[in-house]
N, C-alpha and C positions, 0 to 999 in steps of 0.2 A: 243704385249701388251705394253702400254706406262708405263713409270716409275711411273707416278701418280697412275695408276691403280694398279701396283705392290705394291706401298706403302699403298694404301687403303686396299688391301687384308691383308697385314701384320697387319695393325691397327685393323682389324676385329678379329684377333687372339690375341689381346693384353691381354684380360682378362684371356684366357686359359694359355697363356705363363706366366703371372704374378703368377697365382696359382701354376703352375708347379714349377717355380723357388723357391717360398716360401716353398713349400712342400719338394723340394729337399734339401733346406738349413736345414730344421728341421731334415730331414732324416740323414744328415751327422753330426748333432750335438747331436744325440740321445744317446750318451754314458751315462750309468747309474752307472757304477762301480765307487765308490768313489775314488777320486784322493788321492795319498799318502800325499800331502802337505795340503789337506783340514783340517786335524785334527790339524796341527800346527797353522793355521789361527784362528781356533775356540778356541784353548787353550789360545792363546794370547787375543782374544776377551773376554773370560771368566775372564781372569786375569784383563783386563782393566776395565770391567764393575763391577768387584767384589771387587776392592780395590780403595783407594783414589788416591795416587800419581801415575804418569805414570811409568810403569814397565821398568826401565832402566837396571835392572839386571835380568839375567836368574835365574829362580827358579826350572826348570825342570830337570837339569842335575846334576850328581854327580861328574863329572870330571871338571877340570879347564875350565873356560869359559872366553870369552872376556868381558871387562868392559870399556864402557857400552855395552850392547847388542843392536846393531843397527839392528833393524828388518825392512827392507825396505818395507815389506808388512803389516805393522802394521794396517793401516786403513782398509785394506781388512778384517782382523780379526775382527775389531771393527764393520764392517757392517755385516759380515757373521754370527757371533755368535747370535745376537738378531734375525736375520732373521730366522736362523735355530731353535732357541728356540720358536719363535712365530708361524712359518708356517711349520717347519719341512723340510724334503727333497724337497717337491714341491716348497718352497720359493726359495731355492738355484737354483733349476733347471730352474724355470721360469726366474730368473735373468740371467742365462747362455744363455737361448734361446733368451731373449730380447736383450742382448748385441751382440750375434752372428748375429741376424737379423739386428740390428742397424749397425754393422760393414759392412755387405754385402750391406745394403741400402746406406751407405756412399760411398762404392766402386762404386755402381751403379750411384750415383749422380756425382761422379768424372768423370766417363766414359761419361755420358751424357753431362756434362759440357764441356768436350773436343770435343763434336760434334758427338759422336757415336749414331747410330740408335738403335732402340729398340731390333730388333732381334739379331744383332751381339753382343749387350751388354748381352742379355739373354744367348746366347750360351757361351760366355766367362765366365760369372758368373757361369754357370752350370759346366764348366770345372774347374773353380777356387775353388768352394766350396768343391770339392772332396779332396782338400788338407788342409782343415781346421780342420780335426778331431784330429790332433796331439795336437792342442792348446786348444781344448774345451772338455777335459776330465771333469768329474764332481767332483768338480768345482774348478778352479784355478784362482789365481790373474791375470794370463796372459790375461784373457778375457777383463780386463780393458785396458791393453796395446794394444791389437789388435784393439779395438775400437778407442782409442785415436790416434794410428798410422794412421788409415784410415782417421780420422777426420783431422789430421795435413796434410795429403796428399791432401785432398779436399781443405782445406784453402790455402795451398801453391800453388796448381795448379790453383785455381781460381784467386789468385793474379797475378800469372805469365801470365795467358792468358789475363787478363783484364788490366794489368799494373796498378792496383789499390790495394794499400797495406793497406788500412784502416782496412780490415777484419782481418789482422794479429795480431791485438791487443788481440785477443782471445787466442793466443798461451801462453801468460804468465799466465793468471788465470787457464788455463787448466793444465799447468805444475805444479801448486801448488797442485792440486788434484792428478794428475797422479803420481808425485814423492812420495807421501805418500801412494799410493795404491800398487805400484810395481816399482822395480828398472828399469824396461823396459822403463822408461821415457827417458833414454839416446837415445833410437831409435828416439824419437821426436826431440831432439837436433841435432842428426846426420842428420836427414832429412832436417832440416832448413839449416844446413851447406852445405849439398850436393846441395840444390837449389841455394845457394849463389855461390858456385863454378861453377855450371852448367851455371848460367846466366853470370858469368864473362867470361867463355869460349865462350859463345854465343854473347859476346859483347853487353849485355843488362844490365840495371841497376841491380846491385847486392847489393848495400849498405843497402837497406831496410831490406834484409834478415839477414845481419850481425848485424844490430841494434836489430832486434827482437831475434836473436840468443843470444845476450848478455842479453837482458831483460828476456827472457825465462830461461836462465841459472841462473840469479840472483833470479828468482822466486822460484827456487828449494831450496833456503836456508830457506824458510818458512816450516820447518819441526821440529819435536821434538829434533833432534840431531844437528842442525846447521851445521857448517863446518865439523864436525866429520862424517857426512853422506858421504861427498865426499872423505874423507880419506878411509872410508870403501869401497866405490865404486872403488877407484883406485886399491885396493887390489883385490876386487872381479872380476874385469874385466880382470886382468892380470894373475890371478892364474890358474894353470892347474887343470883339473878335470878328470883325466883318468878313475876314477871308476864310474863317473856319466854318465849313458848311453846316456841321451839326449844331452850331450855336445860333443859327438863324431862327427867326420866328416860324411858327408852323405854317402861316399863310404865305410868307415869303419863300419858304422852302417848297411849297406846292407850286407857287407861281413860277419859280425858276427851275423846276424839274428836279430839285434835290429830294423832295418827298414824292414818292410815287402816288398815282391816283388812288390805288386801292388802300394805301396807308392813310391817306387823307380822308377817304370815305369811312374807313374803319374808325378813325378818331371822331369824326362827326357822328358816327353811329353810337359810339360810347356816350357822347353828350346827350343825344336824343333819347337813348334808353334810360339814362340816369334821370332826365327830366320827366319822362313818362312814368317811371316807377315811383319817383318821389311824389308825383301828383296822385297816382292811383292809390298809393299806400298812405297818403297824407303824412309824409315824413316830417317829424318834429324834432329829431335829434340834432342838437346844435353842434356838438363837437365833431362828429363824423362829417356833417355837412360843411363845416368850416375847413376841415382837412381836404375834403374833396374839391371844394372851390379853390383853395390855395394851390393845390397841385395842378388843377386845371389852368390857373393863371400861369404857373411855371411852364406848363406844356405849351401854351399858346406863345409865350415869350421866347422859349428856346426849344427847338425840336428834340434835343437830347434829353430833356426832362419829361418828355411825353410818357415815358414808362412809369414814372411815379404816379401820375394820374391813373394809368392803367392798373397798377397794383391796388391803389385805394378803391377804385371802381370794383375790382374783383372781390375785395374784402367786405365792402359795405352793401353792395346791391343785392346779393342773394337773399337776404332776409326780407327785402322789399318784394322781390319776385315770389318768395314763399308766401307772403301775405296775399298776393294776387292769386296764386294757385289755390290757396285754401278757400278764397272767395269763389273761385270757379268750381271747386269741388262741391260747393253747396248748391250748385245749379243742376237740376235734374237733366237738362238737355246735354250738358257737358259730360256728366257721368254716364249717360246712356251712350254717348259717342265712344267713350273709353271702353265701355263694356263690349261694344261691337268690334272695336279695334283688337281687343284681346291682348295677349302677351307675345304671341309668336311673331307677329309682324314687327313690333318695335325691337324685339330681340334680334331678329334677322337683320334689320336695318343697322343696328349697332355692330353686329358681327361683320357685316359687309364693309361698313365704314372703317372699322378697326383694321381689317385686312388691307383696305385701300391705302390708308395712311401709313401702315407698317411697310407696305411695298414701296411707297414713295420715299419713306425715310431710308430704307435699306439700299435703295437704288443709287443714292448719291455717295456711297462709301463713307458713311457718317463719321468714321474715326480718322479720316484722312485730313491732312492740312495742305491745301493747295496754294501754290505760288504762281498764279497765271503770269505769262510773260508778255501779253499784248492785249489791247482793248477788245479784240474780236473774241477772246476766250472768256469774257465775263459779261454779265448782264449790266444794265445801266446802274450807275452809282456804286458798283463794286470795284474794289481796287485791283490793279495789276502792277507788276514789278519789272524793273529794268534788268531782267535776268541775263539777257544776252550781253548787255553793256558791261555788267559787273564781271562776267566771264572774260570779256575782252580785256578789261583792266587787270584782272588776275593773271591771265595768260601772258600778257606783255609786261607784267610787273611795273605798271604805271603807278606812281605814288605822288603824294603831295596834298595840296588843298583842293578838295572837291566841292564845288558849288552844285547843289543838287536840288531837283524838284522837291517841293515841300513834302509831298506824300511819301517819297522814297527815302527820306533822310535817315530814319531809324533802321530801315532795312540795310542801307549802305554802311552805317556805322557798325551794324551787327556783322556784316560780311567782310568789310574792308579794313576795320581797325586792327592794328595800328598803321597799316599800309597807307591809308588815306584818312585825313581828318575832314569833317564835313561842315557845311553851313547850308541851310538850316534844317531842322527836323521837327517832328511832331511833339517833342518835349516842350517846345514853344516857351511859355512864360516861366517854366521851371528853370530854364537855363539861360535864355537870351534876354538882354536888356531890351526895353520897348523900342529904343531908337534903332537898334540893329535889325529887329524883325520888321520895322516899318520900312526901312530902306530895302530890305530883302524883298518884301512884297511889291514895292515899286518896281524892282527889277523883274520879278516873276510875272507881273501883270503887263510888263512892257509899257509902263507909264512914262511920262515926260522925263522924269529924272532917273530912268532905269540904269544909267551908267554909274550913278553914284556908288552903288554897292561894289561894283567892279573896281572902282578907283580906291575906295576906302578899305576894302577887304579883298585884294586881288587873289583870285584862285588860279590854280594850274590847270584844272579840268572843270568842265561844266557839263552836267548830265541833266537833260531837259526833256519835257514832254513834247513830242512832235506837234501836238495840237495847240500848244501855247503860242501866244503872240510873240513872246521873246525869242522863240525859235527862228522866226523870220528875221528878226533884228540881228541875231547872232550870225545867221547865214550870210548876211551882207556886210559883216564887220571884218575888215582885213586883218584884225589882230587875232582872229580865231579861225581855226580850221576844223571842219567836221571830220572825225576819224572813224566814227561808227554810227550806224543807223539801222533800225529795224522798224516794224510797223507801229511801235509804241514809243520809242525814245531815240534820242540822238546824243552822241558824246562829242564834245568839242575840246580841242587841246590848243593851248596858246601857241601861236606861231613863234619860232625863234626870231629874235631881232636881227636885222641885217648887221653885217660886220662893222659898217660905218657908224652904227648907233651904239656899239659896244664900248 
């Protein structure tokens, strides 16, 4: 069979392959459990749309907070809140699916721009999309970062391949939007800088990248906080987050069960495939290799950055697989096998797989936004919420200072403000001084100095996970009385002091 015939048969399967890849993407983005940070976005959006001046000061916490409150995801909240109020959960979910599809489509365009054929690109995309589930929980500001990162990659790679840098003017206006949606815009600046370094090492023009790096960086000053935004970022990027699970290293995450076995194996599989393809194709491109290696380093260091390596893998590897496929097509034995296989069997397999993944996608009610009320209703590492305890607080009109389990803080401030003020929540370093959240985690983990937080920032109510160590400590504390419990949480209320102590 000639190469032209082989390519013709592949093109005949184009539609089936296209629908399978689209369905596979939706299948891996189908998470419906509400993300813990979603409520913080919408609480800010409610504040923004409900008052005149821009909210530079936090109103949700009862402990000391940073002034100003530099909320790098502010524009996400401004978008999410009216969308949720108007269209409900389906509006947020459709936005997530649209951005996920746009991200994968941009990765596809980058791979094709690099000269990859359809089938190798589809295979690599199928392998890539399985690693996207981490970032596409329902629904996070990160969905904007992943799309813009893929778009930056497309623009930079197009400029590199064509030696035409006119299209890079888009980087600056994109950065204006990106930096106000999510602090992940730093990944875009880093990507420009990596291209400059890679082209310098390749002895190719690199000054255009440096010029656009400066302009894109200056564009980020168009934000409500001005230069203070960058002061916050300097702190946020360098501060340790030992208690935040998504910031652990990839190996520590697997060791402690934060990263599931299939996710860890998939990550190792990406590395293995990249090494094999690089060797088979005798890869010599310095700039893409540099970007791939640096994003791999970030992924190993912090689990939440794994998706950047996944995106670059999806963009760079298809052309290497294309080279391997073209080499196979020159082998008579392989072509004879394809001739015997024909077109019907591959087409039938693609149709069956498309139907299977479409069924799995539709079966979870993919436009829903679930708020599970106890651990038994979710799989491992998925969040659940103190729905019953909050209903108890609302029904009995309890109010005051609510010390809450970290994962539930943003949900509580969304549901209970202004009835209750909270400490502490997932906004973390954007709101709370380091000394405050250090004492807080000492309390939450039941460490030796766990009482310090209660003494320095005394609450009226404490809402805690039943499985936490501090639950046992509070249960034996005469100052606190448990007033509510369900399979996932317990609510404590301060006992009134005896009359003699008043």
